[in-house]
N, C-alpha and C positions, 0 to 999 in steps of 0.2 A: 742840412745842405752841406754834407761833407764832400760832395763830389768836386766842388769848385776848388777848395784847397789842394786836393789831390791832383787836379789838373794843373794848377799853378805850379806845384812842386815838380810835377813831371816835366812841365815846360821849362822850368828853370834848370833842371838837370840836363835836359837835351841841349839847351843853349850853352851850358857849361862844357858839355862834351864837345860840342861843335867848336867852341872857342879853343879848347885844348888841341883839337885836331888842326885848327888853322895855325897855331903856334908851332906845332911840330912839323907840319908839311912844308916843303920848300915853296917859295913863291914861284908860280908858273911864269914862263916867259910869254910876253905878249904875242898874240897871234899875228901872223903877217897880214898886212893890208892887201886885199885882192887888187889885182891890176884892173884899171878901167876898161870897159868894153871898147873895142875899136869904133871910132867915129863919135864917141861921146865926149863931152866937155867935162874934165875933172873938176873945174871950178864951180860947176852948177850943182847946188845941193839937191839931194833926192827929194821928191815930192812926198809929203806926209800921207800916211794911209788914211783913207776916208773913214770917218767915224761910223761905227755900227749903227744901223737904224734902230730906233727905240722900239721895244716890243709893244705891239698894239694889244689893248685889253681884249680878252676873249669875248666872243659874242655870248649874250645871255648872262653877263656877270651879275652876281647878286648884290645890287646896290639900289639906292632909291633914285638914281638918275633916270630910270625908265619905269613904266608901270609893271613890266614883266619882272624887273629886278625886285621891286617892292613886294610883289606877290610871292616870289620865290623866297625872299627873306622871311616873310610872315609864316609861310608854310613850314619852312625849315626850323624856325624858332619853336613853333608848336610841336613839331615832331620830336625835338630835343627836350621838351618840357620847359623851355625858357619863356614863360609867359610874360615876364617883365620886358624882354626885348620885343615881344609881339605887341604889347601895349604901346611901346614907343613908336611902332610903325603905323599906328592908327591915328586918324584925325580926332583931336579932342571933341570936335563938334559932331562926331558920329552918333547915330541914334542909340546904340548900346555901348558906347565907350565906357561909361561909368560902371556898367555891369562887369565888363572884362577887367577893368582896373580894380574893382572891389574883389573879384576872384583872385587876382594876383596878390593883393595884400593879405587875403585870408590864407592862401597857400604858403606865402612867405612866413606868416606867423606860425602855421602848422609845422613847417620845417624846423623853426627855432624851438618850438615846444618839444618836438620829437628828439632833436639832438640833445636838449637839456635832460631828457629822460633816458638818454643812451640808446635811442632807436631812431635811425635815420629814415624818414618816410620818403626820401627823394625817389627811389624806384617806383613806389606806388603812385606818387604825384605825376611823375613823368609818364608812366604807363596810362594813367587816366587822361592826361592832356593829349597824348599822342593819338589815341583812338583812331578816328577815320582820317587823320592827316597823313598817316603813313600810307604811301602809295597814291596820294592825291595828285591829280593832274589838272592842268588848266589850258584853255585855248589862248591863242595870241590875243593880247588886249587890243581893243579899238580905242584910239585916243583922238580927241577933238579939243584942241586948246588945252586948258588946264583940267579937263575931265577925261576919264578913261573908264572902261568897263571890260569885264571878261567873265567867262564861265568856269567855275571850279567843279571838278568831279571828285567828290570824296569817296573813300573806299567803303564807307558804311551807309551810303545812300544811293538810291537808284536814279535819282534825278539830279542834274547839275544845279549849282547855286550861283547866281550872279553876284559878282563883287564889283563895287564902284570905287574909284580912286579919284583923288584930287591932288593937284600940285600946288605947293606953296614954297616960295624961295628956292626954286630949282629942285625940290625933292617931292616924290610921290608918296602919298599916304593912303592907307586903307580906310574907307568909310565903313566902319565895323557895324554889323547887325547881328542879332541873335542867331540868324540862320548860318552865320559863318563859324559858329562853334560846333566842332565835330568831335569833341572829346567824349569818350564813353568807356565802359568797362572792358571793351575788347582789347585794349592795350595793357591791361593790368597783368602783372606777372602771374603765370599759371601756378596754382597751389600744387604742392607735392602730394601725390596719392599715398595714403597710408599703406604699409606693407600688408599683404594678404596673410590671413591666419594660416598656420600650418595645418594640414589635414590630420585628423585623428588616425592613429594606427589601428588596423583591424586585429592585430595580435593582442589578446588580453594581457594586461599587465600581471606579472607574476606576484604572488602574495609574498611579502617579505617575511623571512624567518624571524620569529620573536627573539628579541635580545635576551641574553642570559646574564644573570647576575653572578656574584661570586660563588665559587664551588658548584657551578651548574644549576643554581636555583633560578627559576624563571620569575622575573619580576611580575607583580600584580597577580600571581597565581594564588589560589586559596591555600592557606597554611594547613599542614597536616595536624590532626588532633593530637594533643599532648598525651603522653603516657600517664596512666593513673599513678598517683603518689602512694607509696606504701603506708599502711595504717600505723599510727604511733600508739594505739591503745594497748595496754598490757595484756598479755596472753592469760586466759583463765587458769587458775591453779586447780588441779584435779583433787577431789575430796576422797580420802582413803576409806575404803569400806571397813565396818567394824569387825573385830576378830571374833570367831565363833566361841561360845561358852563351853567350858568342859562339862562333861556329864558327871 
């Protein structure tokens, strides 16, 4: 959080500059008091301006003060993958309350395991929970005393589902049932398609020239036959023919 010290330093510098400017600049002379309008009593103080009217909350606000607000909160929480908040919006006496609460605990444990392993599974969990809640619509609830009901149209279903609500201590809660769970694989992140293999070229590959060794000798080529070695045996001595006898 290095932003805050930088902002504080910048603010201090600005205040210091403004203080220096005030010391160097001359004190301005007071503005003349305007003359009272004719016929008015100068001793009568002017009436204070009427306070601005407080802003009214927008219609359809997302809170549990109305059945509509409780439904909007529940759908929005599931769209964001915030199942913990969605559980808090349900009545603990709901038929399938424990099913949703158990799923919330299991997903929280899965997040912790994934983060410990260096892999954050939040996008997958959020996508699974969002499912049919994205784009879900509902009709205006019908309330009677501390009970209310409405029809929710999920994006992944053809028929609407009725949701019942109950009020306790001024807040409306969802009576959760298994039919109100609209999570599915449609909200999961789309996998990235692998790259298509490159087509083989029609041109035949040229045969590489054989590498040559030192002095132009081709490696792995059959060696030339060695020249015959000269014989070391001694040459035969010629025998002299006998001399002819005298007559």
